[in-house]
C-alpha positions in Angstrom: 0.0 0.0 0.0 2.9 2.3 0.5 3.0 4.9 -2.3 -0.6 4.3 -3.4 -2.4 7.3 -4.8 -6.0 8.2 -5.6 -6.7 10.7 -8.4 -10.1 12.4 -8.2 -12.0 14.6 -10.5 -15.0 16.8 -9.8 -17.0 17.5 -12.9 -19.9 20.0 -13.3 -21.7 18.6 -16.3 -23.5 20.8 -18.8 -27.3 20.6 -18.4 -28.7 17.8 -20.6 -25.3 16.4 -21.4 -25.1 13.8 -18.6 -25.6 10.7 -20.8 -23.0 11.9 -23.3 -20.6 12.8 -20.4 -21.1 9.3 -18.8 -20.4 7.6 -22.1 -17.3 9.7 -22.7 -16.0 9.2 -19.2 -16.6 5.4 -19.5 -14.4 5.2 -22.6 -11.8 7.4 -20.9 -11.8 5.2 -17.9 -11.6 2.0 -19.9 -8.5 3.3 -21.6 -7.0 4.5 -18.4 -7.7 1.1 -16.7 -5.2 -0.5 -19.1 -2.4 1.7 -17.9 0.4 0.3 -15.7 -0.4 0.9 -12.1 -4.2 1.6 -12.5 -6.2 -0.6 -10.2 -9.8 0.8 -10.2 -11.7 3.7 -11.7 -15.2 4.8 -10.6 -17.6 7.6 -11.3 -20.3 8.7 -9.0 -23.0 11.4 -9.1 -23.9 13.7 -6.3 -27.3 12.6 -5.0 -28.4 16.2 -4.2 -27.0 17.8 -7.4 -27.4 15.7 -10.6 -24.9 18.0 -12.5 -22.0 17.2 -10.1 -20.0 14.0 -10.7 -16.9 12.8 -8.9 -14.4 10.3 -10.3 -11.9 8.2 -8.4 -9.0 6.2 -9.7 -6.6 4.2 -7.5 -3.0 3.8 -8.6 -0.2 1.6 -7.2 2.3 4.4 -7.3 3.1 8.0 -8.2 5.2 7.0 -11.2 2.2 5.3 -12.8 0.1 8.4 -12.4 2.8 10.6 -13.9 3.2 8.3 -16.9 -0.6 8.2 -17.5 -1.0 12.0 -17.1 1.8 12.6 -19.6 0.5 10.3 -22.3 -1.1 11.7 -25.5 -3.9 9.0 -25.1 -4.8 10.4 -21.7 -4.9 14.0 -23.0 -7.1 13.1 -25.9 -9.5 11.1 -23.8 -9.7 13.9 -21.2 -10.5 16.4 -24.0 -13.4 14.2 -25.1 -14.8 14.2 -21.6 -14.3 17.9 -21.0 -16.5 18.9 -24.0 -19.5 18.0 -21.8 -18.6 19.9 -18.7 -18.8 23.5 -17.4 -16.1 23.0 -14.7 -13.5 20.4 -13.8 -11.1 20.1 -10.8 -8.6 17.3 -10.2 -6.7 16.3 -7.1 -4.2 13.6 -6.2 -4.6 12.0 -2.7 -2.0 9.9 -0.9 -3.6 7.0 0.9 -3.0 7.2 4.6 -5.3 4.5 6.1 -7.3 1.7 4.5 -9.8 -0.6 6.2 -11.3 -3.9 5.0 -12.8 -6.9 6.9 -12.6 -5.1 10.2 -8.8 -4.5 9.9 -7.0 -1.2 9.2 -3.7 -0.7 7.5 -1.5 2.4 7.8 1.4 2.5 5.4 4.9 3.1 6.8 6.0 6.7 6.3 9.2 7.3 4.3 
């Protein structure tokens, strides 16, 4: 788990473009999921604001994220998704604690 990162995106989707956005994001995520280090990509919609979506991708390490973000395929895929949104913000989060099956794991700090 040491070095695991999560990339997130917050997307404000143009009114009436939600189906096209979801389709474009799904294609983008399918492509990203074949990248070295990508483990899971998910998209959720805010239950109280149907225009606001949040995406999550888990990565094994920072190097994988850098390689993916610098690839022409990623930039083209992101451009296809962005044509359906009013606003987009991305973040990278370092995993500090995970829990599963009643157990927690805290990675060792460098």
